[in-house]
C-alpha positions as CSV (number, residue, x, y, z in Angstrom):
1,M,48.0,6.2,-2.2
2,T,46.2,9.2,-3.7
3,N,45.1,12.5,-2.2
4,N,41.6,13.9,-2.2
5,N,41.8,15.1,-5.8
6,D,42.6,11.6,-7.1
7,K,46.2,12.7,-7.8
8,M,49.2,10.7,-6.8
9,S,51.2,11.8,-3.8
10,R,54.8,12.9,-4.4
11,E,56.0,9.8,-2.6
12,E,53.9,7.5,-4.8
13,A,54.9,9.3,-8.0
14,G,58.6,9.1,-7.0
15,R,58.3,5.4,-6.2
16,K,56.6,4.6,-9.5
17,G,59.1,6.7,-11.4
18,G,62.0,4.9,-9.7
19,E,60.5,1.5,-10.5
20,T,60.0,2.5,-14.2
21,T,63.6,3.8,-14.4
22,A,65.0,0.7,-12.8
23,K,63.2,-1.5,-15.4
24,N,64.5,0.5,-18.3
25,H,68.2,0.9,-17.3
26,D,71.1,-1.3,-16.5
27,K,74.0,-1.2,-14.0
28,E,76.1,0.9,-16.5
29,F,73.5,3.6,-16.6
30,Y,73.6,4.0,-12.8
31,Q,77.4,3.9,-12.8
32,E,77.5,6.7,-15.4
33,I,75.0,9.0,-13.6
34,G,76.7,8.3,-10.3
35,Q,80.1,9.3,-11.9
36,K,78.6,12.5,-13.3
37,G,77.1,13.4,-10.0
38,G,80.4,12.8,-8.2
39,E,82.2,14.9,-10.7
40,A,79.7,17.7,-10.4
41,T,79.9,17.5,-6.6
42,S,83.7,17.7,-6.6
43,E,83.5,20.8,-8.8
44,N,81.2,22.6,-6.4
45,H,82.7,21.6,-3.0
46,D,86.1,22.1,-1.3
47,K,88.2,19.9,0.9
48,E,86.4,21.0,4.1
49,F,83.0,19.8,2.7
50,Y,84.4,16.3,2.2
51,Q,86.1,16.4,5.6
52,E,82.7,17.3,7.2
53,I,80.7,14.6,5.5
54,G,83.4,12.1,6.2
55,Q,83.4,13.0,9.9
56,K,79.6,12.7,10.0
57,G,79.7,9.4,8.3
58,G,82.3,8.1,10.7
59,E,80.3,9.2,13.7
60,A,77.1,7.6,12.3
61,T,79.0,4.4,11.6
62,S,80.6,4.3,15.1
63,E,77.1,4.8,16.7
64,N,75.7,1.8,14.7
65,H,78.6,-0.7,15.0
66,D,80.5,-2.4,17.8
67,K,84.1,-3.3,18.3
68,E,83.7,-6.7,16.5
69,F,82.6,-4.9,13.4
70,Y,85.8,-2.8,13.3
71,Q,87.9,-5.9,14.0
72,E,86.2,-7.8,11.1
73,I,86.6,-5.0,8.5
74,G,90.2,-4.3,9.7
75,Q,91.1,-7.9,9.3
76,K,89.5,-8.0,5.8
77,G,91.3,-4.9,4.8
78,G,94.6,-6.2,6.1
79,E,94.1,-9.5,4.2
80,A,93.3,-7.7,1.0
81,T,96.3,-5.4,1.4
82,S,98.7,-8.3,2.1
83,E,97.4,-10.1,-1.1
84,N,98.2,-7.1,-3.2
85,H,101.6,-6.1,-1.8
86,D,105.0,-7.6,-1.3
87,K,107.6,-7.4,1.4
88,E,109.2,-4.3,0.0
89,F,105.9,-2.4,0.3
90,Y,105.7,-3.1,4.0
91,Q,109.3,-2.2,4.5
92,E,108.7,1.1,2.7
93,I,105.6,2.0,4.7
94,G,107.3,0.9,7.9
95,Q,110.2,3.2,7.2
96,K,107.9,6.1,6.3
97,G,106.0,5.6,9.6
98,G,109.2,5.5,11.5
99,E,110.4,8.7,9.9
100,A,107.1,10.4,10.6
101,R,107.2,9.4,14.2
102,A,110.8,10.6,14.5
103,N,109.8,13.9,13.0
104,Q,107.0,14.2,15.6
105,R,109.6,13.8,18.4
106,D,111.6,16.6,16.7
107,G,114.7,14.5,16.6
108,S,115.1,14.4,20.3
109,D,117.6,11.7,21.5
110,D,115.6,9.9,24.1
111,G,117.2,6.5,23.7
112,K,114.7,5.2,21.2
113,M,115.7,3.4,18.0
114,S,116.5,5.4,14.9
115,R,114.0,6.1,12.1
116,E,115.8,3.6,9.8
117,E,115.8,0.9,12.4
118,A,112.1,1.4,13.3
119,G,111.1,1.3,9.6
120,R,113.1,-1.8,9.0
121,K,111.7,-3.6,12.0
122,G,108.2,-2.5,11.2
123,G,108.5,-3.7,7.7
124,E,109.9,-7.1,8.8
125,K,107.3,-7.6,11.4
126,S,104.4,-6.8,9.1
127,R,105.4,-9.6,6.7
128,R,105.8,-12.4,9.2
């Protein structure tokens, strides 16, 4: 599409430029410029910036997907994790989770199992 002066619109010029670039460059080119852009962004932004865009992305995703989507990606992630880790990994993260939970309770003795027991049981249950 052109404007009244027979000049290309910005949109058309951008599209044509993008098409030409895509024809002249391979996957590695795009990976390299993506990496450079990511590095530049990380140098110019702080933790709060990434937290904010992460939250916005999470909110947008939750608005566009249903419960089944999250179940499917959770299952895929769990399967991939179990393929890459052994029993000891699950015991270790179970123990860390148990310790973190115990620390949240400030060590109060409310009749619940110890950190060590919770971690061991969590690790054993994850690998069944």
